VEXBADO-100465 format. One line per field, with one value per residue: z, y, x of N, C-alpha, C in turn. Coordinates in steps of 0.1 Angstrom, whole numbers, plus 5000, padded with zeros to 4 digits. Atoms other than C-alpha are relative to their C-alpha. Example, Ala and Ser with C-alpha at 12.3 -4.5 7.8 and 13.67 -1.06 7.14 Angstrom:
<atoms>
nz <- 5000/5000
ny <- 4988/4989
nx <- 5009/4991
caz <- 5078/5071
cay <- 4955/4989
cax <- 5123/5137
cz <- 5000/5008
cy <- 5012/5011
cx <- 5009/4992
</atoms>
This chain:
<atoms>
nz <- 4993/5002/5006/4990/4997/5012/5000/4989/5005/5010/4992/4993/5010/5004/4989/5000/5011/4998/4990/5006/5013/4999/5003/4996/4996/5007/4990/4987/4988/4987/4988/4988/4990/5003/4998/5012/5011/5008/5007/5012/5009/5007/5009/5011/5009/5008/5008/5010/5009/5007/5007/5009/4992/4993/4986/4991/4991/4987/4990/4987/4992/4988/5003/4998/5011/5012/5001/5002/5015/5008/4998/5003/5012/5013/5011/5002/4990/4988/5002/5004/4990/4988/4992/4986/4991/4991/5008/5000/4989/5004/5002/5014/5010/5001/5006/5014/5006/5001/5012/5012/5002/4994/5004/4996/5000/4990/5003/4990/5008/4992/4986/4996/4985/4996/4992/4991/5004/4997/5009/4999/4991/4986/4995/5003/4988/4999/4993/5000/5004/4988/4999/5011/4996/4989/5005/5011/4997/4994/4986/4996/4986/4989/4995/4985/4998/5000/5013/5006/5010/4998/5012/5000/4994/5003/5009/5005/5001/4987/4992/5004/4996/4994/5008/5012/4998/4995/5012/5002/5009/5012/5011/5013/5005/5011/4995/4998/5013/5004/4996/4991/4987/4996/4996/4988/4988/4998/4997/4989/4989/4994/4994/4988/4991/4995/4989/4987/5001/4997/5013/5010/4997/5006/5014/5000/4992/5006/5012/5004/4991/5002/5012/4996/4992/5006/5014/5001/4999/4993/5009/4993/5007/4999/5013/5010/5012/5010/5013/5007/5007/4991/5003/4992/4987/5001/5000/4987/4991/5002/4994/4986/4996/4988/5004/5006/5011/5003/5015/5005/5001/5013/4999/4992/5010/5010/4993/4989/4997/4993/4988/4995/4993/4986/4996/4994/4993/5001/5015/5010/5013/5012/5010/4995/4988/5004/5008/4992/4990/4987/4997/4996/5006/5014/5006/5014/5009/5009/5010/5003/5014/5004/5011/5010/5008/5008/5014/5004/4999/5006/4993/4986/4998/5003/4989/4989/5003/4997/4986/4994/5007/4991/5000/4992/4986/4996/4989/5005/5009/4998/4988/4988/4999/4995/4986/4998/4995/5008/4995/5004/5014/5000/4999/5012/5010/4997/5005/5015/5005/4998/5010/5013/5002/4995/4990/4990/4988/4989/5001/4990/4993/5005/5014
ny <- 5008/5014/5008/5003/4988/4997/5010/4996/4989/5006/5007/4990/4993/5010/5001/4987/4999/5010/4994/4989/5003/5007/4992/4987/4991/4987/4990/5001/5006/4993/5004/4993/4991/4993/4986/4996/5004/4989/4993/5008/5000/4987/5000/5010/4995/4989/5007/5006/4990/4991/5008/5010/5012/5002/4996/5011/5006/4998/5007/4996/5012/4997/5000/5014/5008/4997/5006/5014/5002/4995/5009/5014/5005/4992/5005/4993/5004/4993/4986/4992/4989/5000/4988/5003/4989/5002/5005/5015/5007/5009/5013/5000/4999/5014/5008/4996/5006/5015/5003/4994/4986/4995/4986/4993/4985/4993/4986/4993/4991/4989/5003/5001/5001/5010/4992/5007/4991/5004/4993/4986/4996/5003/4990/5003/5006/4998/5011/5002/5014/5009/5003/5010/5013/5006/5004/5010/5011/5012/4999/4986/5000/5000/4986/4998/4994/5011/5002/5013/4998/5006/4999/4986/4999/4987/5002/4987/4991/4993/5009/4998/4986/4994/4989/5005/5003/5012/5007/5013/5000/5008/4995/5007/4998/5010/5014/5002/4999/4986/4992/4990/5007/5001/4986/4996/5006/4994/4985/4996/5009/5001/4987/5000/5010/4995/4991/5007/5002/5014/5007/4995/5006/5014/5000/5004/5013/5011/4994/5007/4997/4986/4999/5006/4991/4987/5001/5009/4993/5008/5008/5003/4993/4986/4997/5008/5000/4996/5003/4990/4990/4988/4993/5006/4994/4987/5002/5005/4989/4991/5006/5002/4988/5003/5008/4994/5008/4997/5001/4990/4986/4998/5003/4989/4989/5003/5001/4990/4996/5011/5004/4991/5006/4997/4994/5009/4993/4985/4996/5005/5005/4991/5001/4993/5006/5012/4996/4995/5010/4997/5011/5011/5013/5000/5010/5000/5009/5005/5010/5009/5004/5010/4996/5010/4999/4988/5004/5012/4995/4987/4988/4998/4988/4989/4998/4994/4986/4992/4999/4991/4987/4989/4998/5010/5000/4987/4992/4995/5010/5005/5009/4992/4997/5012/5002/5004/4989/5001/5000/4988/5001/5008/5014/5003/5001/5013/5012/4998/5006/5015/5006/4998/5009/5013/5005/5010/4995/5009/5011/5011/5002/5012/4998
nx <- 5009/4998/5010/5010/5008/5009/5011/5009/5008/5009/5010/5008/5008/5011/5009/5007/5009/5011/5009/5008/5006/5012/5011/4995/5010/4999/5003/4993/5007/4995/5008/4994/5006/5012/4997/4994/5009/5006/4989/4996/5012/5001/4989/5004/5010/4993/4991/5008/5006/4990/4990/5005/5000/5012/5000/4996/5010/4995/5008/4997/4999/4993/4985/4995/5005/4994/4986/5001/5003/4989/4988/5003/4993/4999/5008/5012/5010/4997/5001/4988/4997/5008/5001/4998/5001/4988/4988/4999/4993/4989/5006/5006/4989/4995/5011/4999/4988/5002/5009/4993/5003/4987/4997/5012/4999/5009/5002/5008/5009/5005/5004/5015/5002/5011/5009/5010/5011/5014/5009/5000/5011/4996/4991/4986/4993/4985/4993/4985/4997/5002/5014/5003/4994/5008/5013/5000/4991/5006/4997/4996/4995/5010/5003/4997/4986/4990/4994/5004/5011/5013/5008/5006/5013/5007/5012/5004/4989/4998/4992/4986/4996/5012/5004/5007/5014/5005/5005/4993/4989/5003/4991/5000/4986/4995/4996/4986/4993/4999/4989/5005/5000/4986/4995/5008/4994/4987/5000/5010/5000/4987/4997/5008/4994/4987/5002/4998/4986/4996/5002/4991/4987/5001/4995/4986/4998/5008/5006/5012/5010/5004/5009/5013/5008/5002/5006/5012/5013/5009/5008/5013/5011/4999/4994/5006/4992/5009/4995/4991/5008/5001/5013/5010/4998/5006/5014/5005/4999/5012/5012/4997/4992/4993/4988/4989/4994/4986/4997/4991/5004/5006/5014/5006/5001/5010/5014/5000/5014/5006/4992/4990/4989/4998/4987/4991/4989/5002/4999/5010/4994/5002/4989/4988/4994/4993/4988/4989/4996/5005/5010/4991/5003/4998/4991/4998/5007/4990/5003/4989/5000/4992/4992/5000/5012/4999/4996/5007/5014/5000/5004/4996/4991/5008/5009/4992/4997/5011/5001/4990/5000/5004/5015/5006/4996/4994/5007/5013/5004/5013/5000/5002/5014/5007/4997/4986/4991/4988/4987/4992/4995/4987/5004/5006/4990/4993/5008/5002/4988/5001/5009/4995/4989/5005/4990/5005/4995/5005/4991/5000/4988/4993/4996
caz <- 3774/3780/3762/3795/3801/3765/3769/3802/3786/3757/3782/3801/3769/3759/3793/3792/3758/3768/3798/3777/3745/3758/3756/3755/3773/3756/3788/3821/3852/3885/3920/3955/3980/3983/3994/3962/3941/3933/3924/3901/3886/3876/3861/3842/3828/3817/3802/3783/3769/3758/3744/3719/3748/3765/3800/3826/3847/3884/3913/3949/3970/3998/4000/4015/3990/3962/3971/3973/3937/3924/3939/3926/3894/3860/3830/3817/3844/3870/3876/3863/3890/3926/3946/3983/4012/4029/4018/4008/4036/4036/4038/4006/3988/3996/3985/3952/3947/3954/3925/3901/3906/3912/3894/3911/3906/3937/3930/3959/3945/3974/4009/4026/4061/4079/4093/4122/4108/4117/4101/4094/4114/4145/4168/4158/4182/4195/4206/4217/4203/4238/4238/4205/4217/4249/4230/4203/4218/4226/4259/4278/4310/4342/4350/4387/4380/4382/4354/4339/4310/4311/4284/4272/4295/4279/4264/4259/4249/4283/4299/4280/4288/4310/4285/4257/4251/4268/4236/4228/4211/4175/4148/4112/4098/4073/4076/4083/4045/4043/4043/4060/4089/4090/4091/4117/4142/4137/4138/4162/4183/4188/4196/4221/4236/4241/4265/4291/4299/4312/4278/4258/4275/4261/4226/4237/4260/4242/4207/4200/4231/4225/4190/4204/4230/4208/4174/4183/4178/4199/4185/4206/4180/4190/4159/4128/4098/4069/4040/4014/4002/4019/4002/4021/4054/4044/4037/4070/4089/4073/4086/4120/4134/4166/4147/4136/4105/4096/4060/4039/4037/4000/4009/4035/4008/3983/4009/4029/4026/4044/4069/4090/4104/4141/4157/4167/4192/4187/4148/4122/4091/4065/4033/4048/4081/4063/4038/4065/4088/4117/4114/4132/4113/4078/4055/4021/3992/3966/3933/3925/3890/3875/3853/3834/3821/3807/3769/3769/3782/3761/3777/3811/3806/3791/3820/3845/3826/3830/3867/3873/3850/3867/3855/3875/3907/3907/3933/3910/3894/3891/3918/3943/3934/3944/3978/3972/3991/3966/3974/3975/3940/3949/3959/3928/3907/3924/3916/3881/3874/3888/3865/3834/3839/3852/3881/3900/3936/3957/3964/3982/4009/3992/3957
cay <- 4555/4518/4491/4482/4518/4521/4489/4502/4535/4516/4494/4524/4541/4509/4506/4543/4540/4509/4528/4557/4539/4521/4550/4584/4608/4641/4660/4668/4648/4667/4654/4667/4694/4707/4740/4743/4729/4763/4779/4750/4750/4787/4783/4751/4769/4799/4775/4756/4788/4805/4776/4748/4722/4706/4718/4697/4673/4680/4658/4669/4641/4659/4664/4629/4612/4631/4621/4585/4586/4607/4584/4553/4552/4567/4565/4575/4557/4580/4617/4643/4669/4669/4699/4702/4724/4712/4702/4666/4643/4623/4591/4602/4610/4574/4560/4579/4566/4530/4533/4550/4585/4600/4634/4657/4695/4713/4747/4768/4788/4812/4813/4806/4809/4783/4799/4788/4802/4803/4816/4853/4854/4842/4863/4865/4845/4850/4822/4816/4785/4771/4774/4754/4728/4722/4721/4696/4674/4638/4640/4672/4682/4676/4709/4702/4712/4678/4670/4642/4638/4629/4621/4655/4665/4698/4699/4736/4765/4781/4749/4757/4794/4813/4842/4820/4813/4786/4767/4730/4725/4714/4717/4706/4699/4680/4643/4629/4628/4666/4689/4714/4689/4684/4722/4727/4702/4717/4754/4754/4722/4719/4756/4754/4723/4740/4765/4738/4738/4702/4690/4712/4695/4661/4672/4667/4637/4617/4629/4602/4608/4646/4642/4619/4644/4675/4661/4637/4652/4639/4612/4615/4634/4669/4671/4660/4650/4667/4652/4671/4693/4727/4741/4715/4728/4763/4750/4732/4763/4783/4758/4755/4789/4772/4751/4761/4750/4747/4754/4776/4814/4812/4796/4824/4850/4833/4830/4862/4869/4836/4830/4849/4841/4839/4860/4838/4850/4886/4885/4883/4862/4889/4890/4915/4897/4864/4882/4899/4868/4884/4859/4829/4801/4805/4781/4777/4760/4738/4719/4689/4678/4646/4656/4623/4632/4666/4663/4631/4644/4674/4708/4703/4729/4753/4748/4755/4786/4798/4791/4811/4840/4874/4876/4844/4844/4880/4906/4918/4884/4865/4840/4868/4876/4840/4844/4832/4853/4860/4853/4882/4889/4874/4841/4841/4846/4816/4792/4807/4797/4762/4757/4771/4748/4719/4716/4684/4696/4668/4639/4605/4599/4567/4581
cax <- 6629/6634/6615/6598/6587/6573/6553/6539/6528/6512/6494/6481/6469/6450/6434/6425/6410/6390/6376/6363/6355/6325/6301/6318/6296/6288/6280/6297/6286/6288/6278/6283/6274/6239/6254/6275/6247/6230/6263/6273/6238/6238/6273/6261/6231/6252/6277/6250/6235/6267/6288/6284/6285/6256/6245/6262/6241/6243/6232/6230/6244/6261/6299/6306/6284/6299/6335/6324/6310/6339/6365/6349/6369/6379/6357/6323/6304/6319/6314/6339/6336/6324/6313/6322/6314/6346/6381/6387/6397/6429/6408/6390/6422/6434/6400/6404/6440/6430/6405/6430/6418/6453/6453/6428/6425/6412/6396/6384/6354/6346/6332/6299/6285/6264/6233/6210/6177/6140/6109/6107/6074/6091/6113/6150/6172/6207/6230/6265/6282/6282/6244/6242/6266/6246/6214/6225/6253/6245/6263/6270/6289/6269/6251/6258/6294/6312/6337/6317/6293/6257/6231/6217/6189/6179/6144/6139/6161/6155/6169/6202/6203/6178/6179/6165/6128/6109/6104/6112/6145/6138/6165/6163/6198/6219/6228/6263/6272/6269/6298/6276/6272/6310/6316/6288/6303/6337/6329/6300/6299/6336/6340/6311/6326/6359/6343/6346/6383/6384/6370/6393/6423/6411/6422/6458/6453/6426/6419/6393/6374/6375/6360/6333/6323/6325/6312/6284/6249/6221/6198/6166/6145/6156/6179/6161/6181/6164/6183/6204/6175/6180/6149/6129/6143/6132/6097/6094/6106/6077/6052/6068/6079/6092/6118/6153/6172/6209/6220/6243/6241/6231/6198/6191/6199/6176/6147/6152/6114/6107/6135/6160/6194/6201/6228/6258/6283/6270/6273/6246/6252/6255/6275/6299/6304/6312/6335/6355/6356/6337/6308/6323/6306/6320/6339/6354/6337/6354/6351/6373/6381/6394/6423/6421/6386/6397/6399/6379/6345/6336/6337/6353/6381/6356/6332/6360/6369/6334/6334/6366/6357/6353/6317/6310/6331/6343/6333/6305/6299/6266/6276/6278/6242/6233/6250/6286/6312/6340/6376/6401/6416/6450/6433/6412/6443/6460/6432/6427/6463/6457/6428/6445/6475/6452/6476/6468/6472/6457/6481/6479/6504/6512/6518
cz <- 4997/4994/5010/5003/4988/5001/5011/4996/4990/5007/5006/4990/4995/5010/5000/4989/5002/5010/4994/4988/5000/4996/5003/5002/4993/5009/5012/5011/5013/5011/5011/5008/4996/5002/4987/4988/4992/4993/4987/4990/4991/4990/4988/4990/4991/4989/4988/4990/4991/4993/4991/5008/5007/5015/5008/5009/5014/5010/5014/5009/5013/4997/5002/4989/4987/4999/4998/4985/4992/5001/4996/4988/4989/4990/5000/5010/5013/4998/4997/5011/5013/5007/5015/5008/5011/4992/5001/5011/4995/4996/4986/4989/4998/4993/4985/4994/4999/4988/4987/4997/5007/4997/5002/5001/5010/4996/5011/4992/5008/5014/5003/5015/5002/5009/5009/4998/5006/4991/5003/5010/5014/5005/4996/5013/5000/5009/5001/4994/5011/5002/4990/5003/5011/4995/4991/5003/5006/5015/5004/5014/5010/5004/5015/5002/5000/4986/4995/4990/5003/4987/5000/5006/4996/4990/4993/4999/5013/5010/4998/5006/5004/4991/4987/5002/5005/4990/4998/4990/4988/4988/4989/4994/4991/5006/5000/4987/4995/5005/5009/5014/5005/5005/5013/5013/5003/5005/5011/5012/5007/5008/5013/5011/5007/5011/5013/5000/5002/4987/4990/5002/4994/4986/5000/5006/4994/4988/4996/5009/4999/4988/5003/5008/4993/4987/4999/5003/5006/4990/5006/4994/5001/4987/4990/4987/4988/4985/4994/4993/5010/4998/5008/5014/5001/5001/5013/5011/4999/5007/5015/5006/5013/4997/4995/4989/4998/4985/4997/4998/4987/5001/5009/4991/4990/5006/5011/5003/5009/5013/5004/5007/5014/5002/5008/5005/4996/4985/4992/4988/4988/4990/5005/5011/4996/4992/5008/5012/5014/5004/5003/4993/4984/4995/4985/4992/4988/4988/4998/4986/4997/4987/4988/4991/4991/4986/4995/5001/4995/5009/5014/5002/4998/5012/5012/4997/5003/5015/5006/4992/5010/5000/5008/5015/5005/5010/4995/4991/5004/5011/5013/5001/5006/5015/5003/5004/4992/5008/4997/4986/4999/5000/4987/4989/5002/4994/4985/4993/5001/4989/4986/4997/5004/5009/5010/5013/5012/4998/5011/5007/4995/4985/4999
cy <- 4985/4993/4997/5012/5003/4990/5004/5012/4996/4993/5009/5007/4991/4999/5012/5001/4991/5006/5010/4996/4994/5009/5015/5010/5013/5011/4998/4995/5006/4995/5009/5009/5006/5015/5006/4999/5013/5008/4992/5000/5012/5001/4990/5006/5011/4993/4994/5009/5007/4992/4989/4986/4999/5005/4988/4995/5000/4993/5004/4988/5002/4998/4986/4991/5003/4995/4985/4996/5004/4991/4986/4995/5011/4994/5006/4997/5008/5015/5007/5009/4997/5013/4997/5012/4998/4995/4985/4995/4991/4986/4999/5001/4986/4991/5003/4992/4985/4996/5007/5014/5008/5015/5008/5015/5005/5015/5005/5011/5013/4996/5000/5000/4990/5008/4990/5009/4995/5009/5015/5005/4998/5011/4996/4996/5004/4989/5002/4986/4990/4996/4989/4987/4993/4996/4987/4988/4988/4999/5013/4999/5001/5014/5002/5004/4989/4998/4986/5003/4992/5000/5014/5001/5011/4997/5013/5009/5007/4991/5002/5013/5007/5012/4996/4997/4986/4992/4987/5002/4991/5006/4990/5002/4989/4987/4999/5001/5014/5007/5011/4995/5000/5014/5004/4994/5006/5014/5004/4990/5000/5013/5002/4991/5005/5011/4994/4996/4985/4991/5004/4993/4985/5000/4996/4987/4988/5005/4993/5003/5015/5001/4994/5009/5012/4999/4992/5007/4990/4993/4997/5008/5015/5006/4991/5001/5002/4997/5011/5011/5012/5008/4994/5005/5014/4999/4996/5011/5010/4994/4998/5011/4997/4992/5009/4991/5004/4998/5012/5013/5002/4998/5011/5012/4998/5000/5010/5005/4989/4997/5011/4993/5004/5007/4989/5007/5015/5004/4994/4994/5008/4998/5006/4993/4987/5004/5004/4991/5003/4991/4987/4987/5001/4990/5001/4990/4996/4993/4992/4993/4989/5004/4990/5001/5012/4996/4987/5003/5014/5011/5003/5012/5013/5004/5006/5014/5009/5003/5010/5013/5011/5002/4990/5002/5013/5007/5005/4989/4994/4990/5008/5004/4988/4997/4995/5012/4998/5000/5013/4997/4992/4985/4995/4998/4987/4989/5001/4993/4985/4994/5001/4990/4985/4994/4991/5004/4992/4986/4990/4999/4989/5001/5001
cx <- 5002/4989/4989/4991/4990/4988/4990/4991/4990/4989/4990/4991/4989/4989/4991/4990/4988/4990/4990/4993/4986/4988/5004/4989/5001/4995/5008/4991/5006/4991/5005/4991/4987/5002/5006/4991/4994/5010/5004/4989/4999/5012/4997/4990/5006/5009/4992/4994/5010/5011/4993/4998/4986/5001/5004/4988/5005/4991/5005/5000/5006/5015/5006/4996/5006/5014/4999/4998/5012/5012/4999/5008/5001/4992/4986/4989/5001/5000/5014/5004/4991/5001/5002/4999/5010/5011/4999/5008/5011/4995/4994/5010/5006/4990/5001/5012/4999/4992/5006/4997/5012/5003/4987/5004/4990/4999/4991/4992/4996/4997/4985/4999/4989/4991/4991/4988/4987/4991/5000/4989/5002/5010/5014/5007/5015/5006/5015/5002/4999/4985/4996/5006/4992/4986/5000/5010/4993/5003/5006/5006/4988/4997/5002/5014/5011/5006/4997/4989/4988/4992/4993/4986/4991/4989/4996/5012/5003/5007/5015/5005/4987/4996/4993/4986/4997/4993/5008/5011/4996/5008/5000/5014/5004/5005/5016/5008/5002/5012/4996/4999/5014/5004/4993/5006/5014/5000/4991/5001/5013/5004/4992/5005/5012/4999/5001/5015/5004/4998/5010/5014/5000/5006/5015/5002/4993/4992/4987/4989/4995/4991/4986/4992/4996/4992/4987/4987/4990/4990/4986/4989/5001/5006/4994/5007/4990/5005/5009/4992/4998/4987/4989/5000/4993/4985/4994/5001/4988/4988/5001/5009/5009/5013/5011/5006/5015/5002/5009/4994/4992/4985/4992/4998/4989/4986/4999/4986/4993/5007/5010/5011/5001/5013/5008/5012/5001/5002/4989/5006/4996/5011/5013/5007/5007/5012/5012/5004/4994/4989/5007/4997/5000/5011/5002/4992/5009/4993/5012/4998/5009/5008/4999/4988/5000/5005/4993/4985/5000/4997/5005/5009/4992/4990/5008/5003/4988/4999/5010/5001/4995/4985/4993/5004/5006/4991/4986/4993/4986/4999/4998/4985/4992/5004/5014/5008/5013/5013/5007/5007/5012/4997/4994/5011/5008/4993/4997/5012/5000/4991/5006/5011/4995/5010/4994/5007/4995/5008/4997/5013/5008/5004/5015
</atoms>
């Protein structure tokens, strides 16, 4: 190693030491997805009870909000782990890299479905993704048949589809910072949008316009942003049987005495249908870990080991009881190896 390289390593060690020496935290800090929150919480509680380490502190910020906090820097002032109900975006990887967060371990923890639910005391509903797109998009194809967009005119579900009830459209859902919102617009809105061939062709000719048409949710009060607290949506559905709510399957599972999932494209949101992929609105869930914090903040490796244990994320694990859909054994084995080796597997294009 050259003298210059040695000096650089020493300088980095000094800076790293200064970053952590200010007030070494004795607990793990986790932020991120409201969907992953209940899974991370039960792992954290188990970890706190069965090891010598403190129970991690977890904050539900939404996936986007979690990445912003996670990518803000290295050191005790910044979280160690972020939960996400979608994969990290390239723009977030670059944001992390710009702030010195360059070694990130991505761990897929399982699968989840997004449900469109209503109160158990109301009639169970059945939608196509085209119905949901027409009900919730800001601008929709002119119902007169011309290939142009108009501001969404639909007020009731019957306006959207004559087979649906004559009830005002009212949907409580996640804000733009939520991974559930990102997944909903991609898996539901975009798929419904693509049922119109002339819009689908825009994806190749004008990607920006295509995304604007297919991903923009109406802002006239029909769609109500309910924050990152999915339990609050469940409570509001109970008091308003005419409303619908959008949240992860785990909350449906935990509140099955209060709410029910709607049928989407002829499939009910059940554990089995999400596991085998027949339910169309399903997505992977993740946690992201700062490798630089492992060994500095006590217990990170041990916490990860608990998360990837068969008793937690296995087919008969306690996370399955909470509504997490386990990955196939080969996929679990792959991510288990990543964790054991702390394999940084997220890279900036500019690294």
